[in-house]
C-alpha angles and dihedrals in degrees: 000000000000115000130181124187123188125204140161102072122132148136114296140158126255110278093029126119133232132183116214119202128203114196113200134192127247115340099332095121097049096040109030139045115264118197136187121224134175136204129191121199111283092010134104120257108263137197122256108168145319138204127202120231095212100056106001091243114160141207129196137195114245095244090065091075093184094308096107128055125191119204140155145212111215095192091057094037090232135137119201135202113201109199120192133177092021120203132205089248090061088071107123146104108282120214133189120210139179130225134178089217123044111253142159094205113089088219087070093064120083101183126058140178125228095258135244124235121238116189121182119191127197 
C-alpha cells in the first residue's frame, strides 16, 4: 500500500516560515513523483510544486515566486516544502500526493495524504 502523511502545518503570522513534511511509504520518494497541492475552503485544489524521484527535477506554480522550495530525502522517504515569506492568501490545507507520471493536475495523482492546515494571519 502507498501511504502519505503530511505534517508541519500551523498558525503563523504573515512573513513567517514553515516547513511541511510528507512522509511516504516504501520507495515512493525515490521512484515516483511527489507533488504538493493546496485547497482553501470553497476553492479548487491547486498545484503548488512537484519533485521527481528519478532525477530530482522540480516544477513550481507561478504564485510561489521563489518563496517556496520543494526538496526530498530519499533515505527518509520524505518530501519537504519549505515556505518562506508566507502571505495570508497562502492559508489552505496542504496535501502531498504521489504519481507515477509527473503532472501538475491533481487528477493525475492517485495517492494522497490527509492534509495539514496552514493558517497565516495578518
